[in-house]
C-alpha positions as CSV (number, residue, x, y, z in Angstrom):
1,M,13.9,-12.5,19.7
2,E,13.7,-13.5,23.3
3,R,10.7,-15.7,22.6
4,A,12.4,-17.2,19.6
5,S,15.4,-18.1,21.8
6,Q,13.1,-19.7,24.4
7,Q,11.6,-21.8,21.6
8,G,15.0,-23.1,20.5
9,V,15.1,-21.0,17.3
10,T,18.7,-20.5,16.0
11,H,18.0,-18.7,12.7
12,L,15.2,-16.2,12.1
13,A,14.3,-13.6,9.5
14,L,12.4,-10.5,10.6
15,T,10.1,-9.4,7.8
16,D,7.8,-6.6,9.0
17,H,5.3,-5.1,6.6
18,D,6.6,-2.3,4.4
19,G,9.4,-1.3,6.8
20,T,12.7,-2.3,8.3
21,E,12.8,-0.1,11.4
22,G,12.9,-3.0,13.8
23,I,16.0,-4.7,12.2
24,E,18.7,-2.9,14.2
25,E,17.1,-3.4,17.6
26,A,16.3,-7.1,16.7
27,K,20.0,-7.6,15.7
28,R,21.2,-6.4,19.1
29,I,18.9,-8.7,21.0
30,A,19.5,-11.6,18.6
31,N,23.2,-11.4,19.1
32,Q,22.7,-11.5,22.9
33,A,20.4,-14.6,22.4
34,G,22.7,-16.4,20.0
35,I,20.3,-16.1,17.1
36,A,21.4,-15.5,13.5
37,L,19.1,-12.7,12.3
38,I,18.4,-12.4,8.6
39,P,17.3,-8.9,7.6
40,G,14.0,-8.9,5.6
41,V,10.8,-7.1,4.7
42,E,7.3,-8.0,3.5
43,I,6.1,-5.7,0.7
44,S,2.4,-5.2,-0.1
45,V,1.6,-5.6,-3.8
46,S,-1.5,-5.0,-5.9
47,W,-1.7,-7.5,-8.7
48,Y,-4.7,-7.8,-11.1
49,G,-7.2,-6.8,-8.3
50,A,-5.6,-9.0,-5.6
51,T,-3.3,-8.0,-2.8
52,V,-0.3,-10.2,-2.5
53,H,2.8,-10.0,-0.3
54,I,6.4,-10.3,-1.5
55,V,9.0,-11.0,1.1
56,G,12.6,-9.9,0.7
57,L,15.2,-11.9,2.5
58,N,18.9,-11.4,3.3
59,L,18.9,-7.8,2.0
60,D,20.7,-4.5,2.7
61,I,18.3,-2.4,4.7
62,D,20.3,0.7,4.0
63,N,19.7,0.5,0.2
64,P,18.1,3.9,-0.9
65,E,15.9,2.4,-3.6
66,L,14.4,0.0,-1.2
67,Q,13.8,2.6,1.5
68,Q,12.3,5.1,-0.9
69,G,9.8,2.6,-2.1
70,L,8.9,1.5,1.5
71,A,8.5,5.1,2.5
72,Q,5.9,5.6,-0.2
73,L,4.0,2.5,0.9
74,R,4.0,3.6,4.6
75,E,2.6,7.0,3.5
76,Y,-0.2,5.4,1.6
77,R,-0.8,3.0,4.6
78,Q,-1.4,6.0,6.8
79,T,-3.9,7.5,4.3
80,R,-5.7,4.2,4.1
81,A,-5.9,3.9,7.9
82,E,-7.6,7.2,8.1
83,A,-10.1,6.0,5.5
84,I,-10.8,2.8,7.4
85,A,-11.4,4.8,10.6
86,Q,-13.8,7.1,8.8
87,K,-15.8,4.2,7.5
88,L,-15.9,2.5,10.9
89,E,-17.0,5.7,12.6
90,K,-19.8,6.1,10.0
91,A,-20.9,2.5,10.8
92,G,-21.1,3.3,14.5
93,Y,-17.6,2.5,15.8
94,P,-16.0,5.8,16.8
95,G,-12.4,6.3,18.0
96,A,-10.9,3.6,15.7
97,L,-8.0,5.7,14.5
98,E,-6.8,6.6,17.9
99,G,-7.6,3.2,19.3
100,A,-5.7,1.3,16.6
101,A,-2.7,3.7,16.9
102,R,-2.2,2.5,20.5
103,Y,-1.2,-0.9,19.1
104,A,0.9,0.4,16.2
105,S,4.4,1.8,15.8
106,K,4.8,5.4,14.6
107,T,5.4,4.3,11.1
108,M,3.1,1.3,10.7
109,L,-0.6,1.5,11.2
110,G,-2.6,-1.4,9.5
111,R,-5.6,-3.5,9.6
112,V,-4.3,-5.8,12.4
113,H,-4.2,-2.8,14.7
114,F,-7.8,-1.9,13.9
115,A,-8.6,-5.5,14.6
116,R,-7.1,-5.4,18.1
117,F,-9.0,-2.2,18.8
118,L,-12.3,-3.7,17.8
119,V,-11.6,-6.8,20.0
120,E,-10.6,-4.6,22.9
121,K,-14.0,-2.7,22.6
122,G,-15.9,-6.0,22.5
123,H,-17.2,-5.5,19.0
124,A,-15.7,-8.9,18.0
125,K,-14.6,-12.0,19.8
126,D,-11.2,-12.4,18.3
127,M,-8.9,-11.2,15.4
128,K,-10.3,-13.7,12.9
129,D,-13.8,-12.5,13.7
130,V,-12.8,-8.9,13.1
131,F,-11.4,-9.6,9.6
132,K,-14.5,-11.7,8.7
133,R,-17.0,-9.1,9.9
134,F,-15.3,-5.7,9.5
135,L,-12.3,-5.6,7.3
136,V,-13.0,-7.5,4.1
137,R,-14.9,-6.5,0.9
138,N,-18.5,-5.3,1.5
139,K,-17.9,-5.0,5.3
140,P,-18.0,-1.7,7.4
141,G,-14.2,-1.1,7.6
142,Y,-13.1,-2.3,4.1
143,V,-10.9,0.0,2.1
144,S,-9.2,-1.5,-1.0
145,G,-5.5,-1.3,-1.2
146,E,-3.4,0.3,-4.0
147,W,0.0,-0.9,-3.2
148,A,3.3,-1.4,-5.1
149,T,3.4,-3.2,-8.4
150,L,4.9,-6.7,-8.6
151,K,7.7,-5.3,-10.7
152,Q,8.5,-2.6,-8.2
153,A,8.6,-4.9,-5.2
154,V,10.9,-7.4,-6.9
155,E,13.1,-4.6,-8.2
156,W,13.4,-3.0,-4.7
157,I,14.4,-6.3,-3.2
158,V,16.9,-7.1,-5.9
159,A,18.4,-3.6,-5.8
160,A,19.1,-4.2,-2.1
161,G,20.9,-7.5,-2.8
162,G,18.1,-9.6,-1.5
163,Q,16.0,-12.6,-2.7
164,A,12.3,-12.1,-3.5
165,V,9.8,-14.6,-2.2
166,V,6.0,-14.9,-2.8
167,A,4.7,-15.0,0.8
168,H,1.9,-17.5,1.8
169,P,0.8,-18.3,-1.8
170,A,-1.9,-20.7,-0.6
171,R,-3.7,-17.9,1.2
172,Y,-4.7,-15.8,-1.8
173,K,-8.2,-16.3,-3.0
174,M,-7.3,-17.1,-6.6
175,T,-7.7,-20.0,-9.0
176,A,-4.9,-22.4,-9.6
177,T,-4.5,-20.9,-13.1
178,K,-4.2,-17.4,-11.7
179,R,-1.7,-18.5,-9.1
180,R,0.4,-20.1,-11.8
181,K,0.2,-16.8,-13.8
182,L,1.4,-14.9,-10.7
183,L,4.4,-17.3,-10.2
184,R,5.3,-17.1,-13.9
185,E,5.3,-13.3,-13.9
186,F,7.1,-13.2,-10.6
187,K,9.9,-15.4,-11.8
188,S,10.3,-13.5,-15.1
189,L,10.8,-10.3,-13.0
190,G,13.6,-11.8,-11.0
191,G,11.7,-13.6,-8.1
192,V,13.4,-16.7,-6.8
193,A,11.3,-18.4,-4.2
194,I,7.9,-19.1,-2.7
195,E,6.9,-19.7,0.9
196,V,6.0,-23.4,0.9
197,A,5.2,-23.7,4.6
198,S,3.5,-20.7,6.2
199,G,1.8,-20.3,9.5
200,Q,-1.3,-22.3,10.3
201,Q,-1.2,-24.1,6.9
202,H,-2.8,-27.5,6.2
203,P,-0.2,-30.2,5.3
204,E,-1.9,-30.8,1.9
205,E,-1.4,-27.1,1.1
206,V,2.3,-27.4,2.0
207,R,2.6,-30.3,-0.5
208,T,0.8,-28.4,-3.2
209,M,3.0,-25.3,-2.7
210,A,6.1,-27.5,-2.8
211,K,5.0,-29.0,-6.1
212,L,4.6,-25.5,-7.5
213,A,8.1,-24.6,-6.3
214,E,9.3,-27.7,-8.2
215,E,7.2,-27.0,-11.3
216,F,8.5,-23.4,-11.6
217,D,12.1,-24.2,-10.4
218,L,11.7,-21.9,-7.4
219,L,13.5,-22.1,-4.1
220,A,11.4,-22.8,-1.0
221,S,11.1,-20.7,2.2
222,C,9.1,-21.2,5.3
223,G,7.6,-18.6,7.8
224,S,5.6,-18.7,11.0
225,D,3.6,-15.5,10.1
226,F,4.1,-14.8,13.8
227,H,2.7,-11.3,14.8
228,S,2.3,-11.6,18.6
229,P,2.4,-14.2,21.3
230,D,-1.3,-15.0,21.4
231,N,-3.1,-18.0,19.9
232,S,-3.8,-16.3,16.6
233,W,-0.4,-17.1,15.1
234,T,1.9,-20.1,14.7
235,E,4.4,-20.3,17.6
236,L,8.0,-19.5,16.7
237,G,10.0,-22.6,16.1
238,K,6.9,-24.7,15.2
239,I,6.8,-24.3,11.4
240,T,6.0,-27.3,9.3
241,T,9.1,-28.9,7.9
242,L,9.8,-28.4,4.2
243,P,9.3,-31.4,1.9
244,P,12.6,-33.1,1.0
245,F,12.2,-32.6,-2.8
246,V,12.4,-28.7,-2.6
247,T,15.6,-26.6,-2.2
248,P,15.5,-24.3,0.8
249,I,16.3,-20.7,0.0
250,W,19.0,-20.6,2.8
251,N,21.0,-23.3,1.0
252,Q,22.6,-20.5,-1.0
253,W,23.6,-18.4,2.0
254,A,27.0,-18.4,3.6
């Protein structure tokens, strides 16, 4: 929140993976910094063999249905982390579970934390190198994910009074036909938006995602995909502007 304020950000949604534990603390600091904080979450979903992320925006973080679903995902995430550590140890990289845990919160241990550990130990030059060499299919630390269904994710968000958004749709390795199938099913379940501008995204991808939002009559959101203040993520307040022919998701907010 302090960094966002320094960058001139006035409105910001916090959307941590599979948890909302940071929202209350973020609200306190956001209020001090004069930032309007939108409560959110990013839910991991398994869909036809692919892992996709569904963001929930402007939701009630105290909703029991949402929290029960997120708790199940965090429990699975811990089990998966233990499996990743075992595979890395077998490949000759011991101490990964403890090392990754130093970078994680008590409730959230994921691949990004293993990536930081491997960079710290000199096994990779940076985060991107880790994901390329260690944490994807057919690599030493790869463990497939079995996350929520698309239907569950959208239902949890809607139950909490929020709006469901397909996060960074250009990043998924799927054909244009499969992406359209995802958006069609997502909308039929109650989803309302896609992230048109996301992180370090090429301008042409922004235009393509905007055209998909227009085609499927979906609202448009934008996100920095900011995880930490290093050079791996788009700086807060530096997101590409949405094209003028899409409707921003926040236009419906008070």
